[in-house]
N, CA and C atoms as an extended XYZ file, in Angstrom:
588
Properties=species:S:1:pos:R:3:atomname:S:1:resname:S:1:resid:I:1 pbc="F F F"
N       174.979      119.034      130.321 N   MET     1
C       174.059      119.054      129.256 CA  MET     1
C       174.688      120.174      128.086 C   MET     1
N       174.175      119.708      126.990 N   ASN     2
C       175.515      120.204      125.889 CA  ASN     2
C       174.539      121.174      125.354 C   ASN     2
N       174.934      121.158      123.952 N   PHE     3
C       174.553      122.720      123.091 CA  PHE     3
C       173.285      123.402      123.467 C   PHE     3
N       172.460      122.911      123.450 N   LEU     4
C       170.834      122.607      123.517 CA  LEU     4
C       170.759      123.497      124.426 C   LEU     4
N       170.758      122.892      125.353 N   ALA     5
C       170.282      123.060      127.064 CA  ALA     5
C       171.801      124.480      127.478 C   ALA     5
N       172.722      123.838      126.997 N   HIS     6
C       173.132      125.486      127.340 CA  HIS     6
C       172.921      126.806      126.983 C   HIS     6
N       172.299      127.015      125.875 N   LEU     7
C       171.897      128.101      125.204 CA  LEU     7
C       171.110      128.250      125.517 C   LEU     7
N       169.330      127.135      125.743 N   TYR     8
C       168.606      127.479      126.550 CA  TYR     8
C       168.590      127.880      127.756 C   TYR     8
N       169.863      127.667      128.948 N   LEU     9
C       170.003      128.387      130.153 CA  LEU     9
C       170.677      129.510      130.229 C   LEU     9
N       170.738      130.458      129.071 N   SER    10
C       171.343      131.473      129.217 CA  SER    10
C       170.426      132.364      128.782 C   SER    10
N       168.847      132.446      128.707 N   GLY    11
C       168.121      133.543      128.540 CA  GLY    11
C       168.269      134.250      127.513 C   GLY    11
N       167.776      134.907      127.598 N   SER    12
C       167.576      135.952      126.487 CA  SER    12
C       168.906      137.251      125.623 C   SER    12
N       170.050      136.899      126.792 N   ASP    13
C       171.191      137.813      126.757 CA  ASP    13
C       172.378      137.253      125.400 C   ASP    13
N       172.178      138.171      124.261 N   ASP    14
C       173.497      137.258      123.648 CA  ASP    14
C       174.475      137.139      123.833 C   ASP    14
N       174.834      137.712      124.580 N   GLU    15
C       176.605      138.045      125.228 CA  GLU    15
C       176.852      136.676      126.317 C   GLU    15
N       175.837      136.424      127.367 N   ILE    16
C       175.604      135.374      128.009 CA  ILE    16
C       175.864      134.115      127.359 C   ILE    16
N       174.838      133.934      126.101 N   LYS    17
C       174.543      133.025      125.356 CA  LYS    17
C       175.887      132.923      124.614 C   LYS    17
N       177.157      133.465      124.142 N   THR    18
C       178.127      133.242      123.354 CA  THR    18
C       178.695      132.508      123.942 C   THR    18
N       179.147      133.407      125.526 N   GLY    19
C       179.432      133.078      126.682 CA  GLY    19
C       179.460      131.245      126.746 C   GLY    19
N       178.180      131.284      126.940 N   ASN    20
C       177.941      129.648      127.377 CA  ASN    20
C       178.360      128.459      126.437 C   ASN    20
N       178.265      129.186      125.065 N   PHE    21
C       178.112      128.308      123.701 CA  PHE    21
C       179.832      128.064      123.935 C   PHE    21
N       180.459      129.152      124.117 N   ILE    22
C       182.254      128.894      124.155 CA  ILE    22
C       183.298      128.226      125.029 C   ILE    22
N       182.335      127.954      125.978 N   ALA    23
C       182.827      127.731      127.635 CA  ALA    23
C       183.979      126.842      127.345 C   ALA    23
N       183.398      125.773      126.949 N   ASP    24
C       184.086      124.157      126.820 CA  ASP    24
C       185.778      124.761      126.290 C   ASP    24
N       185.641      125.677      125.454 N   ALA    25
C       187.222      126.211      124.758 CA  ALA    25
C       187.546      127.290      125.478 C   ALA    25
N       187.188      127.564      126.614 N   VAL    26
C       187.955      128.571      126.905 CA  VAL    26
C       188.625      127.906      128.779 C   VAL    26
N       190.255      127.850      128.488 N   LYS    27
C       190.109      127.245      129.830 CA  LYS    27
C       191.481      128.204      130.458 C   LYS    27
N       190.742      127.747      132.051 N   GLY    28
C       191.319      129.020      133.032 CA  GLY    28
C       190.988      130.104      133.584 C   GLY    28
N       191.347      130.901      134.324 N   ARG    29
C       191.074      131.895      134.523 CA  ARG    29
C       190.733      133.099      133.763 C   ARG    29
N       189.744      134.096      133.505 N   LEU    30
C       188.935      134.989      132.652 CA  LEU    30
C       190.120      136.045      132.477 C   LEU    30
N       190.263      136.737      133.602 N   ASN    31
C       190.895      137.903      133.566 CA  ASN    31
C       190.693      139.114      132.658 C   ASN    31
N       189.525      138.766      132.575 N   GLY    32
C       189.251      140.289      131.332 CA  GLY    32
C       189.117      140.038      129.984 C   GLY    32
N       189.599      138.492      129.667 N   ARG    33
C       189.848      137.991      127.963 CA  ARG    33
C       188.331      138.221      127.696 C   ARG    33
N       187.599      138.760      127.770 N   PHE    34
C       186.388      138.687      127.338 CA  PHE    34
C       185.440      140.222      127.865 C   PHE    34
N       184.775      140.393      126.917 N   SER    35
C       183.337      140.633      127.380 CA  SER    35
C       182.934      140.942      129.047 C   SER    35
N       182.510      141.601      129.700 N   PRO    36
C       181.458      141.313      131.161 CA  PRO    36
C       180.228      140.188      130.702 C   PRO    36
N       179.339      140.547      129.872 N   GLY    37
C       178.874      139.528      129.184 CA  GLY    37
C       179.178      137.707      128.785 C   GLY    37
N       180.312      137.856      128.342 N   ILE    38
C       180.578      136.573      127.619 CA  ILE    38
C       181.269      135.514      128.669 C   ILE    38
N       181.839      137.130      129.784 N   GLN    39
C       182.361      136.134      130.923 CA  GLN    39
C       181.861      135.085      131.802 C   GLN    39
N       180.529      136.170      132.086 N   GLN    40
C       179.608      135.675      132.845 CA  GLN    40
C       178.541      134.118      131.660 C   GLN    40
N       178.400      134.004      130.617 N   GLY    41
C       178.394      133.228      130.446 CA  GLY    41
C       179.028      131.850      130.599 C   GLY    41
N       180.334      132.323      130.282 N   ILE    42
C       181.596      130.958      130.842 CA  ILE    42
C       181.243      130.613      132.151 C   ILE    42
N       180.989      131.663      133.202 N   GLN    43
C       180.758      131.128      134.230 CA  GLN    43
C       179.648      130.032      134.429 C   GLN    43
N       178.529      130.906      134.068 N   LEU    44
C       177.653      130.668      133.576 CA  LEU    44
C       177.413      128.853      133.313 C   LEU    44
N       177.766      128.596      132.415 N   HIS    45
C       178.416      127.325      132.223 CA  HIS    45
C       179.095      126.724      132.434 C   HIS    45
N       180.304      127.110      133.360 N   ARG    46
C       181.028      126.251      134.534 CA  ARG    46
C       180.082      125.845      135.908 C   ARG    46
N       179.002      126.840      136.509 N   ALA    47
C       178.156      126.481      137.444 CA  ALA    47
C       177.421      125.136      136.562 C   ALA    47
N       176.353      125.364      135.336 N   ILE    48
C       176.072      124.321      134.952 CA  ILE    48
C       176.345      122.648      134.878 C   ILE    48
N       177.920      123.023      134.455 N   ASP    49
C       178.219      121.748      134.246 CA  ASP    49
C       178.765      121.286      135.784 C   ASP    49
N       179.336      121.787      136.530 N   THR    50
C       179.713      122.037      138.324 CA  THR    50
C       178.201      120.748      138.710 C   THR    50
N       176.881      121.562      139.086 N   PHE    51
C       175.927      121.245      139.207 CA  PHE    51
C       175.325      119.679      138.327 C   PHE    51
N       175.474      120.125      136.973 N   THR    52
C       175.341      118.540      136.224 CA  THR    52
C       176.071      117.350      136.589 C   THR    52
N       176.768      117.770      136.931 N   ASP    53
C       178.363      116.525      137.091 CA  ASP    53
C       178.089      116.106      138.096 C   ASP    53
N       177.671      116.565      139.374 N   THR    54
C       177.452      116.515      140.636 CA  THR    54
C       176.388      115.643      141.332 C   THR    54
N       175.261      116.470      140.508 N   HIS    55
C       173.559      115.827      140.602 CA  HIS    55
C       173.586      114.313      141.001 C   HIS    55
N       172.756      113.534      141.611 N   PRO    56
C       172.653      112.334      141.958 CA  PRO    56
C       171.834      111.921      141.249 C   PRO    56
N       170.667      112.760      140.504 N   VAL    57
C       170.082      111.718      139.254 CA  VAL    57
C       170.845      111.440      138.156 C   VAL    57
N       171.660      112.822      137.618 N   VAL    58
C       172.811      112.510      136.883 CA  VAL    58
C       173.541      111.307      137.052 C   VAL    58
N       174.458      111.386      138.196 N   THR    59
C       174.820      110.258      137.840 CA  THR    59
C       174.214      108.912      138.128 C   THR    59
N       172.978      108.914      138.185 N   LYS    60
C       172.117      107.653      138.124 CA  LYS    60
C       171.985      107.252      136.917 C   LYS    60
N       171.827      107.854      135.811 N   SER    61
C       171.948      108.119      134.238 CA  SER    61
C       172.875      107.139      133.610 C   SER    61
N       174.507      108.119      133.894 N   LYS    62
C       175.897      108.543      133.908 CA  LYS    62
C       176.170      106.629      134.395 C   LYS    62
N       175.864      106.234      135.540 N   LEU    63
C       176.048      104.583      135.438 CA  LEU    63
C       175.171      103.470      134.328 C   LEU    63
N       175.012      103.726      133.794 N   ARG    64
C       174.099      103.194      132.793 CA  ARG    64
C       175.088      102.896      131.339 C   ARG    64
N       175.602      104.256      131.272 N   LEU    65
C       177.178      103.775      130.386 CA  LEU    65
C       178.422      104.146      130.772 C   LEU    65
N       178.228      103.939      131.767 N   ARG    66
C       180.018      103.817      132.708 CA  ARG    66
C       180.849      102.432      131.886 C   ARG    66
N       180.192      101.547      131.946 N   GLU    67
C       181.405      100.222      131.211 CA  GLU    67
C       181.437      100.721      129.503 C   GLU    67
N       180.619      100.974      128.747 N   SER    68
C       181.529      101.625      127.905 CA  SER    68
C       181.814      102.857      127.270 C   SER    68
N       180.686      103.777      128.538 N   TYR    69
C       182.119      104.969      128.254 CA  TYR    69
C       182.814      105.636      128.891 C   TYR    69
N       182.887      105.076      130.055 N   GLY    70
C       184.079      105.627      131.247 CA  GLY    70
C       183.781      106.930      131.168 C   GLY    70
N       184.955      107.679      131.697 N   LYS    71
C       184.980      109.018      132.071 CA  LYS    71
C       183.850      109.806      131.215 C   LYS    71
N       183.523      109.301      129.929 N   HIS    72
C       182.674      109.973      128.936 CA  HIS    72
C       181.536      110.251      128.996 C   HIS    72
N       181.105      109.242      129.761 N   ALA    73
C       179.744      109.117      130.673 CA  ALA    73
C       178.838      110.292      130.394 C   ALA    73
N       179.310      110.968      131.003 N   GLY    74
C       178.903      112.034      131.188 CA  GLY    74
C       178.323      113.071      130.162 C   GLY    74
N       179.440      112.999      128.939 N   ILE    75
C       179.049      113.846      127.776 CA  ILE    75
C       178.368      113.087      126.811 C   ILE    75
N       177.539      111.933      126.879 N   VAL    76
C       176.362      110.991      126.178 CA  VAL    76
C       175.339      111.389      126.595 C   VAL    76
N       175.763      111.585      128.046 N   ILE    77
C       174.350      111.798      129.136 CA  ILE    77
C       173.436      113.335      128.849 C   ILE    77
N       174.820      114.178      128.479 N   ASP    78
C       174.292      115.690      128.082 CA  ASP    78
C       173.900      115.947      126.792 C   ASP    78
N       173.789      115.119      125.940 N   ILE    79
C       173.792      114.694      124.880 CA  ILE    79
C       172.109      114.327      124.414 C   ILE    79
N       171.998      113.219      125.240 N   PHE    80
C       170.819      112.419      125.483 CA  PHE    80
C       169.495      113.370      126.280 C   PHE    80
N       170.275      114.072      127.490 N   TYR    81
C       169.195      115.049      127.767 CA  TYR    81
C       168.933      116.214      127.278 C   TYR    81
N       169.728      116.619      126.300 N   ASP    82
C       169.113      117.607      124.791 CA  ASP    82
C       168.202      116.724      124.298 C   ASP    82
N       168.130      115.634      123.809 N   HIS    83
C       167.088      115.094      123.466 CA  HIS    83
C       165.789      115.578      123.638 C   HIS    83
N       165.276      115.060      125.556 N   PHE    84
C       164.651      114.995      126.144 CA  PHE    84
C       164.398      116.566      126.231 C   PHE    84
N       165.007      116.983      126.122 N   LEU    85
C       164.519      118.933      126.368 CA  LEU    85
C       163.856      119.589      124.809 C   LEU    85
N       164.779      118.518      124.148 N   SER    86
C       164.120      118.794      122.887 CA  SER    86
C       162.749      118.649      122.557 C   SER    86
N       162.447      117.249      122.431 N   ILE    87
C       161.126      116.740      122.926 CA  ILE    87
C       159.933      117.011      124.020 C   ILE    87
N       160.597      117.456      124.955 N   ASP    88
C       159.494      118.728      126.163 CA  ASP    88
C       159.834      119.549      125.350 C   ASP    88
N       160.313      120.906      124.882 N   TRP    89
C       160.587      122.490      124.955 CA  TRP    89
C       159.181      122.608      125.474 C   TRP    89
N       158.182      122.174      124.872 N   GLU    90
C       157.205      123.335      125.018 CA  GLU    90
C       156.734      123.688      127.091 C   GLU    90
N       157.518      122.502      127.588 N   ARG    91
C       157.339      123.128      128.783 CA  ARG    91
C       157.726      123.890      129.474 C   ARG    91
N       159.141      124.321      128.665 N   TYR    92
C       160.063      124.586      129.370 CA  TYR    92
C       160.254      126.813      128.496 C   TYR    92
N       159.459      126.691      127.039 N   SER    93
C       159.818      127.892      126.773 CA  SER    93
C       158.549      127.872      126.069 C   SER    93
N       158.069      129.116      125.503 N   GLN    94
C       156.842      130.015      124.886 CA  GLN    94
C       157.564      129.713      123.035 C   GLN    94
N       158.740      129.672      123.005 N   THR    95
C       158.837      129.852      121.658 CA  THR    95
C       159.314      128.688      121.247 C   THR    95
N       158.831      128.444      120.278 N   LYS    96
C       159.028      127.299      119.013 CA  LYS    96
C       160.508      127.436      118.971 C   LYS    96
N       160.603      125.817      119.090 N   LEU    97
C       162.130      125.123      119.390 CA  LEU    97
C       162.704      125.612      118.096 C   LEU    97
N       162.392      125.410      116.744 N   SER    98
C       162.501      125.625      115.757 CA  SER    98
C       163.220      127.136      115.719 C   SER    98
N       162.311      127.865      116.017 N   ASP    99
C       162.748      129.325      115.955 CA  ASP    99
C       164.101      129.955      117.008 C   ASP    99
N       163.872      129.047      118.274 N   PHE   100
C       164.950      129.250      118.868 CA  PHE   100
C       166.010      128.736      118.766 C   PHE   100
N       166.069      127.602      117.701 N   ILE   101
C       167.155      127.115      117.161 CA  ILE   101
C       168.164      127.863      116.129 C   ILE   101
N       167.092      128.774      115.237 N   HIS   102
C       167.430      129.750      113.555 CA  HIS   102
C       168.329      130.756      114.548 C   HIS   102
N       167.225      131.329      115.354 N   GLU   103
C       167.690      132.961      116.328 CA  GLU   103
C       169.131      132.483      116.880 C   GLU   103
N       169.541      130.954      117.476 N   SER   104
C       170.601      130.954      118.167 CA  SER   104
C       171.867      130.338      117.171 C   SER   104
N       171.843      130.004      116.241 N   TYR   105
C       172.417      129.933      114.889 CA  TYR   105
C       172.650      131.730      114.667 C   TYR   105
N       172.004      132.191      114.040 N   PHE   106
C       171.929      133.472      113.176 CA  PHE   106
C       172.780      134.129      114.353 C   PHE   106
N       172.135      134.622      115.569 N   MET   107
C       173.427      134.973      116.770 CA  MET   107
C       174.466      134.587      116.585 C   MET   107
N       174.830      133.305      116.683 N   LEU   108
C       176.183      132.903      117.272 CA  LEU   108
C       176.788      133.504      115.776 C   LEU   108
N       176.608      133.836      114.633 N   ILE   109
C       177.115      133.564      113.454 CA  ILE   109
C       177.897      134.995      113.571 C   ILE   109
N       176.884      135.697      114.179 N   GLN   110
C       177.230      136.913      114.323 CA  GLN   110
C       178.333      137.000      115.151 C   GLN   110
N       178.856      135.988      116.126 N   LYS   111
C       179.375      136.165      116.960 CA  LYS   111
C       180.961      135.576      116.408 C   LYS   111
N       181.049      134.985      115.684 N   PHE   112
C       181.700      133.991      115.053 CA  PHE   112
C       183.198      134.454      115.913 C   PHE   112
N       183.889      135.731      114.980 N   LEU   113
C       184.952      136.352      115.234 CA  LEU   113
C       185.244      136.355      116.670 C   LEU   113
N       184.387      136.237      117.593 N   LEU   114
C       184.651      136.924      118.967 CA  LEU   114
C       185.088      134.995      119.814 C   LEU   114
N       184.768      133.745      118.470 N   MET   115
C       184.651      133.128      119.141 CA  MET   115
C       186.214      132.063      118.897 C   MET   115
N       186.885      131.230      120.180 N   PRO   116
C       188.338      130.851      119.842 CA  PRO   116
C       188.019      129.852      119.227 C   PRO   116
N       189.502      129.699      118.346 N   PHE   117
C       189.913      128.622      117.211 CA  PHE   117
C       189.100      127.609      117.528 C   PHE   117
N       189.095      127.045      118.232 N   ARG   118
C       188.769      125.669      118.645 CA  ARG   118
C       187.225      125.444      118.328 C   ARG   118
N       186.717      126.161      118.716 N   VAL   119
C       185.113      126.577      118.442 CA  VAL   119
C       184.729      126.799      116.995 C   VAL   119
N       185.592      128.148      116.118 N   GLN   120
C       185.765      128.384      114.925 CA  GLN   120
C       185.631      127.233      114.537 C   GLN   120
N       186.066      126.454      114.172 N   LYS   121
C       186.577      124.935      113.812 CA  LYS   121
C       185.552      124.147      113.424 C   LYS   121
N       184.720      123.639      114.892 N   TYR   122
C       183.397      122.824      114.537 CA  TYR   122
C       182.421      123.463      114.476 C   TYR   122
N       182.011      125.097      114.439 N   PHE   123
C       180.566      125.482      114.624 CA  PHE   123
C       180.124      125.275      112.952 C   PHE   123
N       180.634      125.648      111.870 N   PRO   124
C       179.853      125.484      110.724 CA  PRO   124
C       179.743      124.422      110.853 C   PRO   124
N       180.355      123.097      111.085 N   PHE   125
C       179.615      121.947      110.582 CA  PHE   125
C       178.492      121.295      111.517 C   PHE   125
N       178.397      122.321      112.705 N   LEU   126
C       177.388      122.574      113.518 CA  LEU   126
C       176.005      122.367      113.343 C   LEU   126
N       176.491      124.268      112.263 N   VAL   127
C       174.945      124.836      111.888 CA  VAL   127
C       174.867      123.438      110.339 C   VAL   127
N       175.302      123.915      109.289 N   VAL   128
C       175.278      123.084      108.272 CA  VAL   128
C       174.462      121.934      108.402 C   VAL   128
N       175.075      121.220      109.459 N   ASN   129
C       174.316      119.655      109.940 CA  ASN   129
C       173.140      119.994      110.796 C   ASN   129
N       172.883      121.145      111.278 N   ASN   130
C       171.744      121.526      112.220 CA  ASN   130
C       171.644      120.120      113.107 C   ASN   130
N       173.048      120.797      113.861 N   TRP   131
C       173.177      119.184      115.175 CA  TRP   131
C       172.088      119.755      116.232 C   TRP   131
N       171.198      120.987      116.258 N   LEU   132
C       170.905      121.276      117.584 CA  LEU   132
C       168.988      120.461      117.098 C   LEU   132
N       168.925      120.886      115.790 N   GLU   133
C       167.450      120.215      115.556 CA  GLU   133
C       167.745      118.715      115.665 C   GLU   133
N       168.508      117.986      115.240 N   LYS   134
C       168.855      116.557      115.616 CA  LYS   134
C       168.363      116.007      116.746 C   LYS   134
N       168.668      116.328      117.845 N   TYR   135
C       168.338      116.293      119.069 CA  TYR   135
C       167.063      115.539      119.103 C   TYR   135
N       166.152      115.879      118.398 N   SER   136
C       164.790      115.401      118.482 CA  SER   136
C       164.359      114.418      118.290 C   SER   136
N       165.632      113.748      117.195 N   ARG   137
C       165.545      112.410      116.775 CA  ARG   137
C       166.303      111.288      117.212 C   ARG   137
N       165.882      110.200      117.650 N   ALA   138
C       167.048      108.596      117.629 CA  ALA   138
C       168.435      108.973      116.897 C   ALA   138
N       168.035      108.979      115.658 N   GLU   139
C       168.688      109.033      114.707 CA  GLU   139
C       169.625      109.975      114.507 C   GLU   139
N       168.866      111.261      114.926 N   GLY   140
C       170.293      112.167      114.857 CA  GLY   140
C       170.913      112.626      115.766 C   GLY   140
N       170.659      111.260      117.372 N   ILE   141
C       171.338      111.490      118.616 CA  ILE   141
C       172.336      110.527      118.036 C   ILE   141
N       172.564      109.295      117.130 N   GLU   142
C       173.189      108.603      116.967 CA  GLU   142
C       174.610      109.281      115.925 C   GLU   142
N       173.787      110.423      114.638 N   GLN   143
C       174.457      111.350      113.906 CA  GLN   143
C       175.388      111.945      114.592 C   GLN   143
N       174.658      112.594      115.899 N   VAL   144
C       175.965      113.326      116.392 CA  VAL   144
C       176.472      112.864      117.581 C   VAL   144
N       176.176      111.497      118.279 N   LEU   145
C       177.274      110.930      118.640 CA  LEU   145
C       178.824      110.519      117.891 C   LEU   145
N       177.974      110.359      116.637 N   THR   146
C       178.964      109.999      115.715 CA  THR   146
C       179.840      110.877      114.940 C   THR   146
N       179.481      112.023      114.998 N   GLY   147
C       180.243      112.960      114.570 CA  GLY   147
C       181.325      113.343      116.049 C   GLY   147
N       180.958      112.972      116.926 N   MET   148
C       181.666      113.412      118.115 CA  MET   148
C       182.695      112.325      118.108 C   MET   148
N       182.879      111.194      117.786 N   ALA   149
C       183.986      110.106      118.395 CA  ALA   149
C       184.347      110.359      116.650 C   ALA   149
N       184.139      111.030      115.519 N   ARG   150
C       185.217      110.893      114.153 CA  ARG   150
C       185.765      112.170      114.310 C   ARG   150
N       185.554      113.041      115.452 N   TYR   151
C       186.781      114.397      116.241 CA  TYR   151
C       186.786      113.914      117.277 C   TYR   151
N       186.851      112.695      117.873 N   ARG   152
C       187.566      112.235      119.072 CA  ARG   152
C       187.415      112.513      120.607 C   ARG   152
N       185.966      113.354      120.364 N   ALA   153
C       186.034      113.654      121.420 CA  ALA   153
C       185.036      112.709      121.934 C   ALA   153
N       184.393      111.751      121.888 N   LEU   154
C       184.047      110.701      122.538 CA  LEU   154
C       184.654      109.108      121.554 C   LEU   154
N       184.929      108.578      122.545 N   PRO   155
C       184.587      107.170      122.098 CA  PRO   155
C       184.431      106.333      121.073 C   PRO   155
N       184.530      105.590      119.971 N   ALA   156
C       183.242      105.119      118.375 CA  ALA   156
C       182.812      103.995      119.274 C   ALA   156
N       181.633      104.148      120.458 N   LYS   157
C       181.097      103.021      120.675 CA  LYS   157
C       179.714      103.150      120.699 C   LYS   157
N       179.268      103.802      119.408 N   VAL   158
C       178.048      104.654      119.172 CA  VAL   158
C       176.977      103.387      119.258 C   VAL   158
N       176.941      102.504      118.336 N   PRO   159
C       175.522      101.259      118.462 CA  PRO   159
C       175.452      101.121      120.333 C   PRO   159
N       176.510      100.962      120.655 N   GLU   160
C       176.416      100.480      122.429 CA  GLU   160
C       175.323      101.407      122.828 C   GLU   160
N       176.485      102.864      122.954 N   ALA   161
C       175.003      104.130      123.238 CA  ALA   161
C       173.817      104.208      122.941 C   ALA   161
N       173.671      103.910      121.611 N   MET   162
C       172.190      103.746      121.069 CA  MET   162
C       171.350      102.585      121.744 C   MET   162
N       172.232      101.451      121.574 N   GLN   163
C       171.639      100.348      122.311 CA  GLN   163
C       170.763      100.797      124.089 C   GLN   163
N       172.065      101.310      124.650 N   ILE   164
C       171.306      101.757      126.005 CA  ILE   164
C       169.971      102.466      126.141 C   ILE   164
N       170.146      103.425      125.295 N   PHE   165
C       169.397      104.961      125.131 CA  PHE   165
C       168.216      104.225      124.962 C   PHE   165
N       167.769      102.930      123.777 N   ASN   166
C       167.321      102.648      123.486 CA  ASN   166
C       166.231      101.799      124.532 C   ASN   166
N       167.102      101.122      125.017 N   SER   167
C       166.627      100.202      126.019 CA  SER   167
C       166.275      100.964      127.403 C   SER   167
N       166.748      101.956      127.934 N   GLU   168
C       166.396      102.536      128.681 CA  GLU   168
C       166.454      103.783      128.764 C   GLU   168
N       165.201      103.840      128.066 N   TYR   169
C       164.578      105.271      127.275 CA  TYR   169
C       163.627      106.121      128.171 C   TYR   169
N       163.161      105.177      128.500 N   GLU   170
C       161.972      105.971      129.732 CA  GLU   170
C       162.438      105.984      131.631 C   GLU   170
N       163.791      105.706      131.714 N   ALA   171
C       164.310      105.340      132.961 CA  ALA   171
C       165.242      106.809      132.524 C   ALA   171
N       165.694      107.408      131.425 N   PHE   172
C       166.417      108.679      131.035 CA  PHE   172
C       165.583      109.830      131.054 C   PHE   172
N       164.565      109.717      130.453 N   ARG   173
C       163.776      110.494      130.475 CA  ARG   173
C       162.717      110.959      131.611 C   ARG   173
N       162.763      109.906      132.470 N   ASN   174
C       162.196      110.235      133.771 CA  ASN   174
C       163.443      110.980      134.833 C   ASN   174
N       164.594      110.540      134.852 N   GLU   175
C       166.117      111.476      135.283 CA  GLU   175
C       165.935      112.738      134.671 C   GLU   175
N       165.794      112.876      133.969 N   PHE   176
C       165.728      114.078      133.097 CA  PHE   176
C       164.707      115.138      133.348 C   PHE   176
N       163.164      115.108      133.528 N   THR   177
C       162.260      115.319      134.260 CA  THR   177
C       162.910      115.507      135.618 C   THR   177
N       163.032      114.890      136.046 N   LEU   178
C       163.251      115.590      137.859 CA  LEU   178
C       164.589      116.346      137.595 C   LEU   178
N       165.530      116.359      137.033 N   PHE   179
C       166.571      116.891      137.205 CA  PHE   179
C       166.600      118.399      136.434 C   PHE   179
N       166.163      118.676      135.434 N   PHE   180
C       165.981      119.698      134.728 CA  PHE   180
C       165.412      121.081      135.301 C   PHE   180
N       164.503      121.211      136.162 N   PRO   181
C       163.745      121.876      137.289 CA  PRO   181
C       164.106      122.665      138.279 C   PRO   181
N       165.409      121.563      138.853 N   GLU   182
C       166.356      122.053      139.556 CA  GLU   182
C       167.437      122.950      138.938 C   GLU   182
N       167.698      122.230      137.733 N   LEU   183
C       169.407      123.629      137.222 CA  LEU   183
C       168.130      124.388      136.998 C   LEU   183
N       167.325      124.261      136.313 N   ILE   184
C       166.749      125.603      135.889 CA  ILE   184
C       166.565      126.792      137.355 C   ILE   184
N       166.117      126.408      138.417 N   ARG   185
C       165.875      127.293      139.552 CA  ARG   185
C       167.398      127.971      139.900 C   ARG   185
N       168.538      126.486      139.698 N   MET   186
C       169.580      126.999      140.450 CA  MET   186
C       170.208      128.041      139.492 C   MET   186
N       170.124      128.020      137.996 N   VAL   187
C       170.174      129.269      137.391 CA  VAL   187
C       169.870      130.434      137.460 C   VAL   187
N       168.250      130.493      137.653 N   GLU   188
C       167.604      131.610      138.495 CA  GLU   188
C       168.129      132.285      139.421 C   GLU   188
N       168.485      131.472      140.845 N   GLU   189
C       169.027      131.751      141.900 CA  GLU   189
C       170.151      132.040      141.847 C   GLU   189
N       171.069      131.569      141.201 N   ASP   190
C       172.102      131.948      141.666 CA  ASP   190
C       173.153      133.067      140.249 C   ASP   190
N       172.073      133.150      139.136 N   PHE   191
C       172.383      134.071      137.877 CA  PHE   191
C       171.383      135.010      137.612 C   PHE   191
N       170.592      134.599      137.746 N   GLY   192
C       169.249      135.548      137.780 CA  GLY   192
C       168.820      135.706      136.264 C   GLY   192
N       169.204      134.648      135.758 N   VAL   193
C       168.186      134.313      134.320 CA  VAL   193
C       167.136      133.997      134.565 C   VAL   193
N       166.561      134.754      133.268 N   GLU   194
C       164.713      134.958      133.333 CA  GLU   194
C       164.350      133.760      132.197 C   GLU   194
N       163.069      132.790      132.365 N   PHE   195
C       163.046      131.735      131.509 CA  PHE   195
C       161.545      132.361      130.802 C   PHE   195
N       161.187      131.967      129.436 N   GLY   196
C       159.713      132.320      129.191 CA  GLY   196
C       159.639      131.885      128.087 C   GLY   196
């Protein structure tokens, strides 16, 4: 799951959201480096990633991208899945997507000084370019992939990814629709997060 899903899966606690958002930049044991809420968010993020990376439905999605992206196929699927979350947002939340996104940006801006330097470097770009809203459109997905390729987080194979995204759109959407409720259930049961 990418930024939108991780923020959504954090529930309403700002500390947990912050930890979940910064977790990819936090390596190793936590050992009290952050507040308890932020640490819980980092642990939640790691659990979400493990659940996602080992789920058979997600593995099926990743196989379509394996030839072009190899070990990075999961990152691209995370972005694709954020697209499906954004277009089906009303299924999962009573809050309007645009309100959720702007509230998340506002809260994270207030937590900026708590973010690791690596996150501080890309976070302003993410907000200024409104990546979270871009997930809802195919051209937005393309822009996000291009941005990630520019910063070397992904191989520069955006045309291949978009061709697969467009040709296999319904298959990816069906897989997301099967997978995401199971992920929500894990987060509710293992972390006590409530959704509304």
